[in-house]
Every structure is written in C-alpha cells, then in structure tokens.
C-alpha positions as CSV (number, residue, x, y, z in Angstrom):
1,M,0.0,0.0,0.0
2,P,1.3,3.5,-0.8
3,S,2.3,5.6,2.2
4,P,0.7,9.1,2.3
5,V,2.6,12.3,2.0
6,H,1.0,15.7,2.7
7,A,2.8,17.4,-0.2
8,L,5.5,16.8,-2.8
9,V,7.0,19.8,-4.6
10,Q,9.5,19.2,-7.4
11,R,11.3,20.3,-10.5
12,P,12.7,17.5,-12.7
13,L,16.5,17.0,-12.6
14,T,18.2,17.2,-16.0
15,T,21.6,15.9,-17.3
16,E,22.6,19.5,-17.8
17,A,22.0,20.3,-14.1
18,V,23.9,17.2,-13.0
19,A,26.9,18.2,-15.2
20,E,26.9,21.7,-13.8
21,L,26.9,20.5,-10.2
22,L,29.7,18.0,-10.8
23,A,31.8,20.6,-12.6
24,L,31.8,23.1,-9.7
25,P,34.9,21.9,-7.9
26,D,37.0,22.2,-11.1
27,E,35.8,25.7,-12.0
28,S,37.9,28.8,-11.5
29,T,37.9,29.8,-7.9
30,V,35.7,32.7,-7.0
31,P,36.7,34.5,-3.8
32,D,34.5,34.3,-0.7
33,D,33.4,37.9,-1.3
34,V,29.8,39.0,-1.8
35,D,30.7,41.2,-4.8
36,A,32.7,38.5,-6.5
37,V,30.1,35.9,-5.9
38,E,27.3,38.1,-7.2
39,E,29.3,38.8,-10.4
40,E,29.6,35.0,-10.9
41,L,25.9,34.5,-10.3
42,R,25.1,37.1,-12.9
43,R,27.5,35.4,-15.4
44,R,25.9,32.0,-14.8
45,G,22.3,33.1,-14.7
46,W,22.0,32.1,-11.0
47,E,20.2,33.9,-8.2
48,W,20.4,34.0,-4.4
49,E,17.6,31.8,-2.9
50,H,16.0,31.9,0.6
51,V,14.0,28.7,0.8
52,V,17.2,27.3,2.3
53,C,19.7,29.5,4.2
54,D,22.8,30.6,2.2
55,S,21.6,29.0,-1.0
56,F,21.4,29.7,-4.7
57,R,18.9,29.1,-7.5
58,T,20.7,27.8,-10.5
59,R,19.8,28.6,-14.1
60,H,18.2,25.2,-14.3
61,G,15.8,26.2,-11.5
62,H,17.1,23.9,-8.7
63,V,18.4,25.0,-5.3
64,L,22.1,24.6,-4.6
65,C,23.7,24.6,-1.2
66,S,27.4,24.5,-0.3
67,E,29.3,24.4,2.9
68,Y,31.4,27.2,1.4
69,A,30.1,30.7,0.9
70,S,31.4,30.4,-2.7
71,P,30.8,26.9,-4.2
72,F,33.0,27.6,-7.2
73,G,36.4,26.0,-7.6
74,E,36.5,24.5,-4.1
75,Q,37.9,20.9,-4.4
76,D,37.1,19.9,-0.9
77,A,33.6,21.5,-0.7
78,R,30.5,19.4,-0.2
79,S,27.4,20.7,-2.1
80,F,23.9,19.5,-2.9
81,L,21.3,20.2,-5.4
82,V,17.6,20.1,-4.3
83,F,15.1,19.1,-6.9
84,G,12.2,18.1,-4.6
85,E,10.7,18.9,-1.2
86,I,8.4,16.6,0.8
87,Y,6.1,17.3,3.7
88,P,5.7,13.9,5.2
89,V,2.8,12.6,7.3
90,D,3.8,12.3,10.9
91,P,2.2,9.0,12.1
92,H,2.6,10.1,15.7
93,D,0.6,13.3,15.4
94,E,-3.0,12.4,14.8
95,D,-4.2,16.0,14.7
96,M,-1.3,17.3,12.6
97,R,-1.5,20.7,14.5
98,N,1.8,21.7,12.8
99,E,0.3,21.5,9.4
100,E,-0.7,25.2,8.9
101,W,2.7,26.8,9.3
102,L,4.6,23.9,7.6
103,N,2.4,24.5,4.6
104,G,3.8,28.0,4.5
105,C,7.3,26.5,4.0
106,V,5.9,24.2,1.3
107,E,4.4,27.1,-0.5
108,G,7.8,28.8,-0.6
109,W,9.1,25.9,-2.6
110,Q,6.0,25.7,-4.7
111,G,6.5,29.4,-5.6
112,L,9.9,28.8,-7.2
113,P,9.8,29.2,-11.0
114,G,9.0,25.9,-12.8
115,W,8.3,23.9,-9.6
116,T,5.0,22.0,-9.3
117,C,3.2,20.7,-6.3
118,R,1.2,17.5,-5.8
119,R,-1.0,17.6,-2.6
120,P,-1.7,15.1,-1.2
121,S,0.9,12.7,-2.5
122,T,2.4,9.3,-1.7
123,D,5.8,7.7,-1.3
124,Q,5.3,6.2,-4.8
125,N,5.1,9.7,-6.3
126,C,8.3,10.5,-4.5
127,E,10.0,7.4,-5.8
128,A,9.0,8.3,-9.4
129,V,10.7,11.7,-8.9
130,L,13.8,10.0,-7.6
131,A,13.8,7.5,-10.4
132,Q,13.6,10.2,-13.0
133,A,16.5,12.0,-11.3
134,A,18.5,8.8,-11.2
135,R,18.1,8.4,-15.0
136,A,19.6,11.9,-15.4
137,V,22.6,11.1,-13.3
138,T,23.1,7.7,-15.0
139,E,22.9,9.4,-18.4
140,H,25.5,11.9,-17.5
141,L,27.9,9.5,-15.9
142,G,27.3,6.6,-18.3
143,T,27.0,4.1,-15.5
144,A,24.4,2.8,-13.1
145,P,24.6,3.4,-9.3
146,E,26.9,1.2,-7.3
147,R,24.5,1.0,-4.4
148,T,20.7,1.2,-4.4
149,F,18.8,0.7,-1.1
150,A,15.7,2.0,0.6
151,S,15.8,3.5,4.1
152,A,13.9,5.8,6.5
153,A,16.9,6.4,8.7
154,V,18.3,9.4,6.9
155,A,15.3,11.8,6.9
156,A,11.7,12.1,8.1
157,G,9.0,10.3,6.2
158,P,8.6,7.0,4.5
159,A,11.5,4.7,3.4
160,L,12.7,6.0,0.1
161,T,15.5,4.9,-2.3
162,H,19.1,6.1,-2.0
163,R,21.5,5.7,-4.9
164,I,25.3,6.1,-4.7
165,W,27.8,6.6,-7.5
166,R,31.5,7.3,-7.3
167,T,33.8,9.0,-9.8
168,A,37.6,9.1,-9.5
169,T,37.3,12.1,-7.1
170,Q,33.6,12.5,-6.1
171,A,30.9,10.7,-4.1
172,L,27.4,11.2,-5.5
173,I,24.3,10.5,-3.4
174,L,20.8,10.8,-4.7
175,G,17.9,10.4,-2.3
176,P,16.0,12.0,0.7
177,A,17.9,14.1,3.2
178,V,17.0,16.3,6.2
179,D,15.8,19.8,5.4
180,N,17.3,21.3,8.6
181,G,14.7,24.1,8.3
182,P,11.8,25.0,10.6
183,Y,10.7,22.0,12.8
184,G,13.2,19.8,11.0
185,Y,10.4,17.7,9.5
186,L,10.4,18.6,5.8
187,T,12.6,16.5,3.6
188,H,14.8,17.3,0.6
189,L,15.0,15.2,-2.5
190,R,18.5,16.0,-3.6
191,L,21.8,15.1,-5.3
192,S,24.8,15.5,-3.1
193,C,28.4,15.8,-4.4
194,S,31.4,15.6,-2.0
195,P,35.0,14.7,-2.1
196,L,35.5,10.9,-2.2
197,G,38.2,11.2,0.4
198,S,35.5,11.5,3.1
199,G,35.4,7.7,2.9
200,P,36.3,6.1,-0.4
201,D,35.3,2.5,0.4
202,L,31.7,1.6,0.0
203,P,30.1,-0.7,2.6
204,P,28.5,-4.0,1.4
205,A,25.2,-3.7,-0.4
206,G,23.3,-5.5,2.4
207,D,24.7,-3.4,5.3
208,E,22.1,-0.6,5.6
209,D,23.5,0.9,8.8
210,A,26.9,1.2,7.3
211,L,25.6,2.7,4.1
212,V,23.6,5.3,6.1
213,S,26.7,6.2,8.0
214,W,28.6,6.5,4.7
215,I,26.0,8.8,3.3
216,T,26.1,10.9,6.5
217,A,29.9,11.2,6.4
218,H,29.7,12.5,2.8
219,A,26.6,14.6,2.7
220,D,26.2,16.3,6.1
221,W,28.1,19.2,7.5
C-alpha cells in the first residue's frame, strides 16, 4: 500500500543540471566575497535563494547549497542540489497541528519558477521523482549506481530509495535528506556531491546501517 505524504514539490533534474553540479569543484575559484560571488551568479544566470539558508537558485531552477560561501572552484567542498521537497505525514501526530505553518514552508518551494506541487501525494510519487533524477545522473555518468537501497533512517517520512555513484574524485548520493529548516520535519530530495576522500570504500550492499553512515559522512556538514 502507498504511504501518504502531505505534499510533494519538485522540478525534474536534468543531465545539464547534473553536469553543472559535478563541474563546480573544477571551475575557476571565486573568492569568498559578496561582490565576487554576485558577479559569478550574474554570469551563470543564477540567483540568491532563501527557501534554504545561504543557497542559490541555478539557471536550471534547482536550489544549490554548499558548505562554502562560494561553491566555485573548491575541491574539498560538499554541495547538494535540491530538486524536490516533501512534507511527510507524521504518524505520531494524529491532529497534525503543525500543518498550517509547515504548509507555508511548502508554498515557498511551490513558488519557485518551474516547480510543481502534488498535494496530497504518496511515497510512490516520491519514488517516481527519484527514479527520473537517477536516470539523469546515469545518463551523464554513463553508469548505473553502485549501491541502491531504501531507508527511512536518513530523513523524516517513508522509506525512500538512496542511490550512490563514485567517480575518481567524487561521491554522488541521490535520495532523501533532512531539510534542517523549521521544525526539521520537511525532507529534501537532492543530489549530493562531495570529495570521495571522506570515505572512499563503500560498505557492502546489504549493510544498511553502514551505508547510512557512509551517506552521512559525505553529505552532512
């Protein structure tokens, strides 16, 4: 049976958006300076974005976050690209008294250009969004993910699929992740890119706990 989700907001991931994210560490370095970063944003067709603190909206319409103030040309930076946002159902809150103000957060995502909202939704709809994004990553890299597994341990909401790829220098993780915004209950659907040196060896396919720890080591800061 499908698991209910209050709302799913998304903008499809494209191969062009994947390529742009993966190329950021190898770009020319842009100083950690507001004027320099703003000039680079204008050049790229990006904008500042406020649905996530200290984030950018790329020319492809997705939201990019980096642990550095400038995500350009930083070889050791971890970054992620958000292409979906979920408001999960909390099975422990029968009245859902938090719904009114959380919907305001959802509407912020829904208001982004080119983003669409499905309300109510289900985990199956979320999986369809993740599967489409996985096809874009696979098309760009020319290879299927090395690990694919479902888990509810990384973020709030139903168990959803995580996919992991590795390049010679980068770890790529596609799946749900904690929003870290108000209430901490909304969930990103995102593609994370981080230096492979955070832990190059992948745990065995059947070791969910170890894979979750591997994801956390690469994708959280």
